[in-house]
C-alpha positions as CSV (number, residue, x, y, z in Angstrom):
1,M,35.1,28.3,105.2
2,S,33.6,24.8,105.9
3,S,34.2,24.0,109.6
4,Q,35.1,20.5,108.5
5,I,38.4,21.5,106.9
6,N,39.6,23.4,110.0
7,R,38.7,20.8,112.6
8,S,41.2,18.3,114.0
9,G,42.2,16.0,111.2
10,G,41.0,18.4,108.5
11,K,43.4,19.5,105.7
12,W,43.6,23.1,106.9
13,Y,44.1,22.0,110.5
14,Q,46.9,19.7,109.4
15,L,48.7,22.6,107.5
16,E,48.4,24.8,110.6
17,Q,49.9,22.1,112.8
18,E,52.8,21.7,110.4
19,W,53.4,25.5,110.5
20,L,53.1,25.6,114.2
21,A,55.6,22.7,114.7
22,A,58.1,24.6,112.6
23,L,57.6,27.8,114.5
24,R,58.1,26.0,117.9
25,K,61.5,24.5,116.9
26,D,64.6,25.8,118.7
27,P,65.5,28.0,116.9
28,P,62.1,28.6,115.2
29,Q,62.0,28.1,111.5
30,T,60.8,30.7,109.1
31,V,57.3,29.9,107.7
32,S,56.1,31.8,104.6
33,V,52.5,31.3,103.4
34,S,50.4,32.5,100.5
35,I,46.7,31.8,100.3
36,E,44.5,32.5,97.3
37,S,40.7,31.9,97.2
38,I,40.4,31.2,93.5
39,R,37.0,29.7,92.8
40,Y,33.5,30.8,93.6
41,E,30.2,29.3,92.5
42,G,27.3,31.4,91.3
43,D,26.8,34.6,93.2
44,S,28.3,33.2,96.4
45,M,30.9,35.2,98.3
46,R,32.2,32.0,99.8
47,P,35.2,30.5,97.9
48,T,34.9,26.9,96.9
49,L,38.7,26.4,96.4
50,F,41.8,27.6,98.1
51,K,45.3,27.4,96.6
52,I,48.0,27.5,99.3
53,K,51.8,27.9,98.8
54,Y,54.1,27.6,101.7
55,K,57.7,27.3,102.6
56,I,59.3,26.2,105.8
57,G,62.9,27.1,106.4
58,A,65.2,26.1,103.5
59,R,62.8,23.5,102.2
60,R,61.2,23.7,98.7
61,V,57.9,25.5,98.3
62,K,54.9,23.2,98.7
63,K,51.6,23.8,96.9
64,V,48.3,22.5,98.2
65,S,44.7,22.9,97.0
66,I,41.8,22.6,99.5
67,E,38.2,22.5,98.5
68,N,35.9,24.4,100.8
69,K,33.7,21.4,101.6
70,P,33.6,18.7,104.3
71,G,36.9,16.7,104.0
72,G,38.5,19.4,101.9
């Protein structure tokens, strides 16, 4: 994974912060996450695209795509 998407302000980091905030509520909310690595280029074992589905509490499922490159 590109270190840029997981750094402060990166898309992956922002998702993790949203999930963390939900888990820290009193009472904690339920967080369900599904992550798929769906695209690879050439013979690389490193995915170039992630599809994430997540649900917090009773809210609707959110879908996010993050490219594995600086800035996501």
